[in-house]
N, C-alpha and C positions, 0 to 999 in steps of 0.2 A: 404542485407547484415545481418548477424546474431548479435544481441546485445553480446558487449564485456563480458568478465569475470566479476565476482563479484570483485574489487577493492583489492590490496592484504592488505591493513590496516581493511578491512571491514572483508576479512576471517579470519585475525589473531586475530581480534576482537571477530569474534565469535567461532574460535577455542579454545579460552581463556576462553569462557565462558561454552565447552563443546558443543558448538552445532555442530549440523551433519545435513545432507538432506538436503542442499543449494539448493533453486529453485529459479529462476527468477519466479515472478507473473505478471510484466505487464513493460513495457517501454511505458510512454505516457508524450507528452506535456501538461504542465500545462494548464487549461483553468481560465479565469477570476473566474470563481464559487469555482476552487480549492483554491483559494488565496484571495478569498473575506470574510474578517471578518462577513460579516452577515451569509453566509452560514455555515463556522466551519466544512468541512468535505472535504476530498480527496474521490472523486468519482473511483472506479476500475469498470470499465462496464465487463460485463462476457462475451462478445464477444472477449474483449481484452485481457481477460487472456491466459498467454503463457501455463500454465499448471496447472495442478490440485495440489494446495496446501492443502487443507483442508480434514481430514480425513470423510468418510462417518458419523462417529458419531458428528462431528463438521459442517458438512453441515446440516443434519437431525436438529441438535439445532438451529443454523441459520434461516433455513426455517421453524421453530415452532412457530414464532412470529412473522409471517407476516399477518397481518390483516389491518384494518384502521390507528390503533392506535397506536400500541404496536410492536414494532421490539426485537427480543433476540440479544443480545451481548455479545462479548466474549471480555475480557479484555487482550490484549498481550504486551508481552516488545516490543518495539520501538529502534532500535538502527538508531539515527537521523544522516543525513550527517556530523553533527560534532562529531559524534560519542559518543553523550550522550546518555544515556540511559533513557527510561521513558516508562510508560504504556500509551494505548490507546487502545479505544473501537473499535472490528470491529462488524458491522453490514450488514444486508442485505434488501435491500429497495426495493421495487417494485415501480417504477416512473410511472403514469398514464400519457398516452396521450392524448390528445385531441379527437383523433380518436377512444378511447375507448380501443386501445391494451396498454400493458405496457412493461416498461423496467426494467429488473434486473440487478442492480448492487450490488457489494459491497462498503463499505464507512468505511473509518476512522475518527470518531468522537470524541467529548467531547474535548480532548486536542489540536485539530487540530490545531487551528489558533496559539496557543501558540509553536507550534513544525514549523510552517511557518514562523513565527516571528522570532524565536531564529536562525533559518537558512536561513533567508532572501530569503525566496521561490518568485518568481516571476513568472506573465503568460509568456507564451512561453517556460519558460522552459523545459529542458527534465527532468525526474526522472525515476527513476528505485524503483520498490519495490520487494524485496527478502522475500522470506521465510526461515526458519531453524527452527529447532526442539531441544528444553534443555530435555532431557529426553523425556517425550511423548507431550512434551507444545508446542503450535504453538508461534513463535516470528517472527519478521517481521525486515527489515532493509532497511533503504532510503537513495538512491546515487542520488545525484545530478550529471547531466553529461552535458557537452556542445561538441558542435559539433567542430571537426577541419576542415580544410582546405580539408585534403585528403580524407574526409568521414567519417572516425572513429570516435569513441567517446571517450572522455578523462574524467577523474572526476574533479568535479568542486572543 
């Protein structure tokens, strides 16, 4: 079943900001590490991304800092489930596995604990991350979802 459309209150908020090019980045169930204050990050695994949301230049920039210690990061505006606006950092991480291989993911970091606390995010909740642009600048919107008995999602 395809994910639902962006809720109207988010669409109106984005339109009021003159945002455009709205796209679903990921719909995921929150893991314990996504809401753990010790981790302070939302993981966005590359293999779960619904569609490309970065420009080639943004992708190149985020890839440019990937070494053992330093990650390049982009400050992006985030519309939270409460419709509050804030900024958050987007990075790309390479997570090395014990097998020697690596898994790539994007992460929202910096103020993530504050976002999770303000919006009462909990393990096992379904979350959607949407991208949009204001002028050419990347922005994100975070939507909490919960399942209904008929299998469709509604906003929380």
